[in-house]
N, C-alpha and C positions, 0 to 999 in steps of 0.2 A: 476497577479495571473494566473496560468495555470489550465486547466481542463483536467482530464483524465477520461477514461471509466473503471468502475469496471469490471474485467474479470469474476467475479462471477455472478453479477446481471445486468450488463450493465448500472448501474446508473452513472450519471455524478458526479465526485468527484473533489473538488477544492483543488489544492495545494497552500498553503499559501506562502507568501514571505519568503524566507530564508529556504525553504525545501531543504534538501540535499539528495544526492544519498545514499542509504542504510537505510534511515529513514523508520520507520514503521508508516503507517497511517491507520485509520479505516474507512471503507466505512460507510457513514451515513445512507444508506438504509438497507444493509443486515448485517452490523457489522463485516464483514470479515477483517482480517489484510492484508494490502497490503504493499509490499516493493517498495520503489521508486527506479527504475532502471536507470532513466535518468531524468534530469531536462530541457534539451534543445536538442531535443524536450521532453516534459513531457511524462513519461511512468512509468507504475507500473506493478507488477506481484503479484500473490498470495504469501504471505510471507511463508517461510518454517515453518512447524510446529515444535516447540521445543519438543524434545523427553524427557520424564521424565525418569530419571535413577533409581528412587525409592531406592536410597541408595546402588545400586549395585556397 
């Protein structure tokens, strides 16, 4: 299991076995969505916000 630091609140977040690049995980401290950008070495970034199209 790898550990990364949340870029939002700097909490330690554990990546579980089998986590893949592109997967979205949630910081257990602040609840922000994080996108896994690398697994070796482990790295995450803030996940892009999905834009609502509101039926346009």
